[in-house]
C-alpha positions in Angstrom: 8.3 14.1 -14.7 8.5 10.4 -14.6 11.6 10.6 -12.4 14.5 12.8 -11.4 18.0 11.5 -11.1 21.3 12.4 -9.7 22.7 12.5 -13.2 20.9 12.8 -16.6 19.7 9.3 -17.4 18.5 8.2 -20.8 17.1 4.7 -21.6 19.9 2.3 -22.4 18.7 0.7 -25.6 19.4 -2.9 -26.4 20.6 -3.3 -22.9 20.4 -5.6 -19.9 20.7 -4.6 -16.2 19.7 -5.1 -12.6 17.3 -2.8 -10.7 17.2 -2.5 -6.9 15.0 -0.4 -4.7 16.0 1.5 -1.5 13.3 3.6 0.1 12.7 4.9 3.6 15.1 3.5 6.1 18.9 3.6 5.6 18.9 -0.1 6.3 17.7 -0.6 2.7 20.4 1.7 1.3 23.1 -0.4 3.1 21.5 -3.6 1.9 21.3 -2.3 -1.7 25.0 -1.4 -1.6 25.9 -4.9 -0.3 23.9 -6.4 -3.1 25.5 -4.2 -5.8 28.9 -5.0 -4.3 28.2 -8.8 -4.5 26.9 -8.5 -8.1 30.1 -6.7 -9.2 32.6 -8.7 -7.2 32.7 -11.4 -10.0 31.1 -9.5 -12.8 32.3 -5.9 -13.4 30.3 -5.7 -16.7 26.9 -6.0 -15.0 24.9 -2.7 -14.9 23.1 -1.9 -11.7 20.5 0.9 -11.2 19.1 2.0 -7.9 15.6 3.4 -7.5 15.9 5.4 -4.3 14.6 7.9 -1.8 17.2 10.3 -0.3 16.7 9.0 3.3 17.7 5.5 2.3 21.1 6.4 0.9 22.0 9.4 3.0 24.7 7.4 5.0 26.3 5.8 2.0 29.7 7.2 1.0 30.5 8.3 -2.6 32.8 5.2 -3.2 29.8 3.0 -2.1 27.4 4.9 -4.4 29.8 4.4 -7.3 28.7 0.8 -7.3 25.5 1.9 -8.9 25.6 2.8 -12.6 22.6 5.1 -12.2 20.6 6.6 -9.3 17.0 7.2 -10.1 14.9 9.2 -7.6 11.4 7.7 -7.1 8.4 10.0 -7.2 6.8 9.9 -3.7 3.4 9.3 -5.4 4.7 5.9 -6.4 5.0 4.7 -2.8 2.0 6.5 -1.4 0.2 3.9 0.6 3.2 1.6 1.1 6.8 1.4 -0.1 6.2 -2.0 -1.6 4.0 -0.3 -4.3 7.2 0.9 -6.0 8.0 -2.7 -7.0 5.0 -2.6 -9.2 6.6 0.6 -10.9 9.9 -1.1 -11.8 8.7 -1.5 -15.4 8.1 2.3 -15.6 11.5 3.3 -14.1 13.8 0.7 -15.5 16.2 2.1 -18.1 16.9 -1.3 -19.6 15.3 -3.3 -22.4 15.7 -6.4 -20.2 15.5 -6.0 -16.4 16.5 -8.3 -13.6 14.9 -7.0 -10.4 16.3 -8.1 -7.0 15.1 -7.1 -3.5 17.7 -5.0 -1.8 17.9 -7.5 1.1 19.4 -10.1 -1.2 23.0 -11.0 -1.5 24.5 -12.8 -4.6 26.5 -16.0 -4.1 30.2 -16.2 -4.8 31.6 -17.0 -8.3 28.1 -17.1 -9.9 28.1 -14.3 -12.4 24.9 -12.3 -12.8 25.4 -12.1 -16.5 25.3 -15.9 -16.7 22.0 -16.0 -14.8 20.6 -13.2 -16.9 21.5 -15.2 -20.0 19.1 -17.9 -18.8 16.4 -15.4 -17.9 16.3 -13.6 -21.2 14.5 -16.6 -22.8 11.4 -15.8 -20.8 9.3 -12.7 -21.5 8.5 -12.5 -17.8 9.7 -14.6 -15.0 9.1 -14.4 -11.2 9.6 -16.7 -8.2 6.7 -19.2 -8.1 5.7 -21.4 -5.2 2.4 -22.8 -6.5 -1.1 -21.6 -7.3 -4.8 -21.8 -6.8 -7.0 -23.8 -9.3 -10.2 -21.8 -9.4 -12.2 -24.6 -11.1 -11.8 -27.2 -8.4 -11.0 -24.9 -5.5 -7.6 -26.5 -5.0 -4.4 -25.0 -3.6 -1.4 -26.8 -5.3 0.9 -26.6 -2.3 0.7 -25.4 1.3 3.5 -23.5 3.0 3.4 -20.0 1.5 0.7 -17.3 1.5 -1.7 -15.7 -1.0 -2.0 -12.7 1.3 -5.7 -13.4 1.7 -8.3 -16.1 1.2 -7.8 -17.3 -2.4 -11.5 -18.0 -2.9 -12.4 -14.5 -1.9 -9.6 -13.0 -4.1 -10.6 -14.8 -7.3 -14.3 -14.0 -6.7 -13.6 -10.3 -6.1 -11.4 -10.0 -9.3 -13.3 -12.5 -11.4 -10.2 -14.6 -12.1 -11.6 -17.4 -14.3 -9.2 -20.3 -14.1 -5.9 -20.1 -12.1 -4.2 -17.7 -9.7 -0.4 -18.0 -9.3 1.3 -17.8 -5.9 4.4 -15.7 -6.5 7.5 -15.0 -4.5 8.7 -11.6 -5.8 12.2 -11.2 -4.4 13.4 -11.7 -7.9 11.6 -11.2 -11.2 12.8 -10.4 -14.7 11.1 -9.0 -17.8 11.5 -7.6 -21.3 9.9 -4.2 -22.1 6.9 -5.4 -24.1 3.2 -4.3 -24.4 2.1 -7.5 -22.6 4.3 -6.9 -19.6 3.4 -3.2 -19.4 -0.2 -4.3 -19.2 0.5 -6.8 -16.5 2.3 -4.2 -14.4 -0.5 -1.7 -15.0 -3.1 -4.2 -13.8 -1.0 -5.0 -10.7 -0.9 -1.3 -9.8 -4.7 -1.1 -10.1 -5.0 -4.1 -7.8 -2.7 -2.4 -5.2 -4.8 0.8 -5.3 -8.1 -1.1 -5.0 -9.2 -0.4 -1.5 -12.0 -2.9 -1.6 -9.7 -5.9 -2.4 -9.8 -8.7 0.1 -6.1 -8.6 1.1 -4.2 -8.9 4.4 -2.6 -5.6 5.3 1.2 -5.8 5.1 3.7 -3.0 5.9 1.0 -0.3 5.6 -0.5 -1.6 2.4 -0.7 -4.7 0.3 2.0 -7.2 -0.5 3.2 -6.7 -4.1 3.0 -10.5 -4.5 -0.7 -10.3 -4.0 -0.9 -7.8 -6.9 1.3 -9.9 -9.2 -0.9 -13.0 -8.3 -4.1 -11.2 -9.4 -2.6 -9.6 -12.5 -1.1 -12.8 -13.8 -4.3 -14.7 -13.0 -6.4 -12.2 -14.9 -4.1 -12.4 -17.9 -3.8 -16.2 -17.9 -0.1 -16.1 -17.1 1.2 -19.3 -15.6 4.7 -20.7 -15.1 6.3 -23.7 -13.4 7.5 -23.6 -9.8 10.7 -21.5 -9.8 12.9 -20.0 -7.1 16.4 -18.8 -8.0 17.0 -17.0 -4.6 17.2 -19.0 -1.4 14.5 -18.0 1.0 14.5 -20.2 4.1 10.8 -19.6 4.9 9.9 -21.6 1.8 13.1 -23.6 1.0 13.7 -24.8 4.5 16.9 -24.6 6.5 19.8 -25.7 4.4 23.6 -25.9 5.0 25.7 -23.4 3.0 27.0 -26.0 0.5 23.4 -26.8 -0.5 22.6 -23.2 -0.8 25.6 -22.5 -3.0 24.8 -25.5 -5.2 21.2 -24.8 -5.8 20.6 -21.1 -5.8 22.0 -17.8 -7.2 21.5 -15.6 -4.1 20.2 -15.5 -0.6 17.1 -13.5 0.5 17.1 -11.9 4.0 13.5 -10.8 3.5 11.7 -11.2 6.8 11.4 -9.3 10.1 13.9 -11.5 11.9 16.5 -13.7 10.2 17.9 -16.9 11.7 21.3 -16.7 13.4 23.0 -19.1 10.9 21.8 -17.1 7.9 23.0 -13.9 9.5 26.5 -15.4 10.0 26.5 -16.5 6.3 25.4 -13.1 5.1 28.0 -11.2 7.2 30.7 -13.6 6.0 29.8 -12.8 2.4 29.8 -9.0 3.1 33.4 -9.4 4.3 34.4 -11.5 1.4 33.0 -9.1 -1.3 34.4 -6.1 0.5 37.9 -7.7 0.5 37.6 -8.6 -3.1 36.8 -5.0 -4.1 39.1 -3.4 -1.6 36.3 -1.6 0.3 37.0 -0.7 4.0 33.4 -0.2 5.0 31.1 -2.9 6.2 27.3 -3.0 6.5 26.4 -6.1 8.4 22.9 -7.5 8.7 20.3 -5.7 10.9 16.9 -7.3 11.6 14.1 -5.2 10.2 12.0 -5.6 13.4 14.8 -3.8 15.3 14.6 -0.6 13.2 11.2 -0.6 11.4 8.2 -0.4 13.8 5.7 -1.8 11.3 7.9 -4.9 10.8 7.5 -5.8 14.5 4.3 -7.5 13.4 4.2 -10.0 10.6 
């Protein structure tokens, strides 16, 4: 079977929805719930599906699980060699015609409806956070400050990327179900499974961004710099009013998050819980404190 689910799930045709992943540690289940809560606090109409492993959601209560419109159990074969591999399977698992993927350790910003943002994204067949890129012809990196998860020259040589390799930030991406996008995800999976690829090891495998970079480079897919979700590692340290003004959500995606961002995240958890009348709270926990492999980054 492609997947099993807690309820019988059929593809939702002519539909739009959000997909989140929670695998392994219950930290990710708690984060996924916080994200779903934040998405629905101002937009009850948004559909949210969770791709999950039982260990990640075992501590969530039924009222918390009810914030997901569908629960889709991931085949362990799809995270063999690293949980991040499952992000490259989102195309396969998503029940939606148009999917907006968000990392579980993201929280949506107040009063910004996900449906509004999705309405902007649908005009792009595929869109992903983009920091810069590597011009193969002149051996030029467009912008320093983020990573290719390996030496870009070695990567393009190994995969025979002819012209340009993007530098993605994959905490958010969106796509239509099209043959072209299916091909891109298929290539990205092959890149992940290539044991000879010159990539830095990350969380027991490759970074999914590495695989998106290569797949897009091989297919000639290029887009302008774009980042809808605030990530302080690339956007710098900003005050809350600047974050609210310029972004749709906040990423907590690193092994240790700065104190100011933790305070902001926890304040939002309280806010959304009060809006939806939820008594439980899942405050931020640094990954390095509960996930051994995240002690090293």
